C-alpha positions, 0 to 999 in steps of 0.5 A: 339101835340107831335109826337110818338117819342116825347112822348116816348123820353120825358117820359124817360128824367132824366135830360137835360144838358143846351145846351147839351145832354139829360140823357135818361133812358133805359128800355132794353139793348141788348148785343152781343159778338162783341161790349160788351167785352170792356164795360165789361172790363171798368166796371171791371176796375172801380169796377162797377156792372150793376145797373139793371141787369134784364134789360140786355140780352146777346146773341152771333150772329155775330160770331156763325157758322151756322153748328155744333153749338154743337161742339167747334167753330173752328175759334179762334177769333170767339170762343174767342168772344163767350166764353168771352160773356158767361163768362162776363154774368156769372160774372156780373149776366146777362141773357145769351142765349148761342149757342144751347139755344132754345132762342138763335138767332140774337138779333134783331130777338129774342127780339121781338119774346120773348116779350122782345121788347115792345111798349113805351120802350127805347132800345139800343144795340151796333149794328146799326140795333137796329132800328129794335125794333122800329117796335113795337112802341119803341125808339130803336137805336144803340150805341157805346161800351163806351155807352154800358158801360154807360148804364150797369153802370147807366141804362141811356145814354147821347144823343142829341135828334134827329129831327123827320121825317115822311115817309108815303107810301099810297096805296096798295102794288103790286104783289110780293112787300115785306117790303124789297122792300118798304125799298129799294125803300125808300132808293133809293129815300131818299139816304143813307144820306137823313135821317141823324140826324132824327128819322123816323116814318113810316105811311100810309095805305101801312105801316099799311098793313104790318105784324109785320115781315114786319114792323121789316124789314122796321125799321131794314133798317132805319139806312141805310138811315142815320137815328138814328132809325125808328118806327111804332105806335103800333096797333092791328097788334102789340098787336096780335103779342105780346100777349102770348109771353114769356116776354109779360105782362099777365092778368090784366097787359096785359090789362093795357099795351094795354090801355097805348100802344093805346096812343102811336101814333102821334097826328093828329096835330103833327108837324114833322121836315120833311115829305115825301110821297110815292105812293105804286103803284110806288114800284116793287120788288127791287134789288141793283146794287151798293155798298151802299143800296141806289143804288137800282132800280126796278128789271125790270129797268136799272142801271142809267147812269152818265148823269147829275152827277157831277165829284165827284158823277161820280167818286164814281159811276164808282168805284162802277160799277167797283167793281160790274162788271156792266155798267151804263144803264145795265139791271140786268135781266138775270144776272148770280148769284153764291150765295143766302143768306136768313136770317139776322136781316133783313129777317131771320123771319118766314114770309121770309121763307114762302115767299121763300118757295112759290117760290121754291115749286115744283121747283129745285135750280139751279145747280150752285147756292150755297144757305144759308138758315139761320133762325134768331133764334131757334124759327124761325127754329122750326116754319119752321119745324112745317109748313113743310117748311124744306121739301119744301126746301129739295125737291127743293135742299136747306139745312136749316142751324142753326141760326146766322148772317151768310153771312150778314157780314164776321165775321164767316164761311159763306163768299162769295168768291171774284168776286162772285155774291150773291143775299142777303136778308141782309142789306148792300152791301158795298165792302167786307161786305160779304167777301173780293171782294164779290159782293152783290145784296140786295133783298127781299126773293121773288127775292132771291128765284127766283134767286136761282131757275133760277140761274139769276136775275129774276122778281119773279112776273113771277114765282108767280101763 
């Protein structure tokens, strides 16, 4: 019996080159402003038009400012990239959700919430965190700029078929443990290269208990383990989330779709190239202490020591400690922080803002902390206001910003200054990722909220009633 990944991949194979890659049909191509200009230029130079323009969706997100979006972008590089995407979408006849369009936002947030991302699809984008979309039971992965051009022109891509890995998390998640903590925990055990060459399927009772937003967070971070992508078999949680969405099937088409989607699961006797099992009881709220997402630990634990490390590992580890200003064996509890960022394609969904609000309600932001609360889309922004979360934030001293990738990466105005500590719900803590010299501590929305109101690294469980 095939795995879920095999079922979807095999059903999209056009041809297979002997001892070479597979020609894979692609159902959906997402384009943002950073990795698409060269692809459009290549199409133009060769006199090509997209084969299936109705399957391509464009929206700016990386370079968009998170304030005054109704005014021209001040940064010339960002403005050029955003304007170029708009012009290219018009020229090539593609759907474009521009700034201030109610459908705009981070592409990996908008796809699922608009029902563009559906089970059984193959989905690509010139962005590594395309793995997010696998949460609905799709094969989704990031591609390079030349591959974006290939998909535009042919609606197909040449790809080597990855190996399969199943990661199961069994049991009940503890108090204050979010999907982000599950992901950071898995990464701390698997490492940032432990899933290289694999496509991950997540399973187990703890995974099935996650909401759709939580599943999107988990699959988003698959790439940080080195995986090609990650996915979760669609179930009633998936169907309830997708029903009634703007681009989801309706009526009889919905019933037919669900009947098909219910077949999208690995067989009981499916064979994976690698299997890993974790116990949900071992996971607590997490923080990172180093300069890659795999350098994580429970918030109450201490940074590892160099004992037992070889010289290469020790050198790399100590370089990371030097950058972060931490010491081996140190606890991070009580560590003063400067910035808090809630948002990104990892944690910019409505559930993340509800979680953040649950901690800050009735409390006040620490005076010295600068906090950026950035919805992943205008739809999330509308939900926040409908639920009155914006009032909770305002009363606690927080300000809601406009949608975009924001402080996840230093491609817009929201940069962390050199030497400052940021507790960030984004996906990468590389050197300079949030700004030159910025020090990033990755965490989930509850840990971020706890840090925002106390001004230091705090176990959120101490603030949960």
